[in-house]
C-alpha positions, -999 to 999 in steps of 0.1 A, spaced: -634 403 -549 -636 414 -585 -628 392 -614 -596 396 -632 -570 392 -604 -551 424 -602 -569 454 -588 -564 489 -600 -543 486 -631 -518 468 -650 -489 446 -640 -454 462 -637 -456 480 -604 -428 482 -578 -409 454 -563 -403 435 -595 -373 436 -619 -374 466 -642 -371 461 -680 -335 471 -680 -325 445 -654 -345 419 -674 -327 428 -706 -293 426 -688 -302 392 -674 -313 379 -708 -280 393 -724 -260 376 -697 -278 343 -703 -271 346 -740 -235 354 -734 -231 325 -710 -246 301 -736 -223 314 -763 -193 311 -739 -203 276 -729 -204 265 -766 -170 281 -772 -155 264 -742 -168 230 -752 -149 234 -784 -116 241 -767 -90 215 -757 -68 215 -726 -35 196 -723 -13 187 -694 17 165 -689 32 144 -662 65 127 -656 85 155 -671 65 154 -703 66 116 -710 28 114 -705 4 139 -720 -33 141 -717 -57 162 -737 -93 169 -726 -122 188 -742 -142 216 -727 -169 189 -724 -145 172 -699 -140 142 -721 -105 127 -726 -95 134 -763 -61 118 -763 -33 104 -742 2 103 -755 29 81 -739 66 84 -747 80 49 -751 107 56 -725 79 59 -699 69 23 -705 87 1 -680 72 -34 -678 85 -37 -642 68 -5 -631 34 -3 -647 20 14 -616 42 45 -622 29 48 -658 -7 45 -645 0 72 -619 14 96 -645 -17 90 -668 -40 98 -639 -20 129 -629 -19 142 -665 -57 137 -670 -66 153 -637 -44 183 -644 -59 188 -679 -94 186 -663 -84 212 -637 -72 235 -665 -105 231 -683 -125 238 -651 -103 268 -642 -107 283 -677 -144 279 -676 -148 294 -641 -126 324 -652 -148 330 -683 -180 326 -663 -168 352 -637 -161 377 -665 -198 375 -675 -215 373 -642 -191 397 -624 -202 426 -645 -237 425 -631 -228 424 -594 -258 411 -575 -274 393 -604 -246 367 -604 -264 347 -578 -296 343 -599 -283 311 -615 -277 325 -649 
């Protein structure tokens, strides 16, 4: 076997991704990174108990704030307040996740088969 590895020419033959596909994949990756940074800056809010409990989360999926209307505070029913807080936080997180998935599909959907490459 001859030294140098590849026989008969330069790399770039059939079977691999062509340059256009590579450029598309790189652009998609850049678009995804930009979109991710933008999404992390957004905030998502949800309420529970008819609006007496409000939770706000960031795109980083961190709780930013919780607001509780004083009328929701019943010392004899703390469990209800706890349930409303959990419901509001979970709904705000669902909104964030849904928004991110929708934005991601807009980027990956445009390239058809490349969406499964993990970009």
